N, C-alpha and C positions, 0 to 999 in steps of 0.2 A: 457420095453416091457411087455405086458400082455400075458398070455398063449394063449388067443384067437388070438392075432395078430401073434404069432409064429406059431400056428397051421395053420392059413390062408396062411402064407408064405410057410411053408413046404408042405402044400397040393397043392398049386399052382405049386411048383417046382416038384411035383410028377405026374403032369398031362401030358401025351402024349409028345407033342413037346415043352412044356414050358421050360424044362431044356436046350434044344438046343437054344431056343430063348434067354434065359438069358445069356448063354455062348457067343452067337454071339454078344449080346449087350455089354458085358464086353470087348470083343475084339475090339469093335469100340468106346470105351470111349476115349476122352470125347465128340466126335462129334455126336454119335448116328446114327441111321438109320431110314429112312422112312419106314412106315409099308409095303408098296409095295415091297421095296427092301428086307426086312426081309423075306417076303413070297416068293419072287423069289429065294433068296439064300437057303432057307430051302425046297423049292419045296412044298409049302403048299398053298392051295387056300386062296385068300385074305380074304374071309369071315371067314374061320377057323382061320386064323392068327389074325384077329380082336378080335375074342373070346378069344384066348390065351393071347393077349396083355391086354385085359380088365381084365382077371383073375390076371395076374401078377401085373397090376397097382393097382387093389383093394387090393392086398396082400401087397402093399407097397415096392415092390422090383424093380419095373419099373416105370419110369415117362415119361410123354410126354409133348411136346410143339409144338405149331403151328409155322411153318416156311413157310411163303408164303402160298402156297396151299397144303402143305404137313404137316402131323403130324409126327414129329420125336420122336423116342423112345430111351431112354437111361436106362442103368442099374442104379438103385438107390443104389449106393455103400454104402451110409449112412444107408439105410434100411438093406442091407446085413450085414454091420458091427453090427448093433443093434441086428439082429437075431443071428449072430455068438456069440456075447458077452452074449446074453441071454442063449444060449445053453451051454456055458462054464463058466458061471458066478461063479459057486461053485467049479470050478476046483481046486482052491488053498486051499480049505477047509482042512487045516492040512497037505496036501501032495503036495506041489508045484512041486516036482520033477516029479510027474506023468504027469503034463501038459507041461513040458519042450519040449518034442518032437512035440507036437501039436503047441505050440507057435513058435517053430523054423520053422515049415512048413509055418505058416501064416506070419512070418516076411518079407519074400521076396515080399509079395503082397503089401506092403506099398509103 
């Protein structure tokens, strides 16, 4: 991952409702949710939700697929893993014991 990609993902997650959208999609893995359902659950207007989903998609942490007449969104867990690994890449640089608590917290997520 390049710095620009990491910045885009972190910036997307720092915008308004975007962290809520991402967490909701993570909870609904692997099935995902239709855009309208995401908007309904988070009580956000559909046009605003479309903008948030576009930001998250362009940042590489949400993906979409057409199912019949709906567009279903899913958290891109590979994108999240890439971002997380990018952020902690140098964690073991000489002092692996410093990363042990972080890695222990991440392990149950697998």
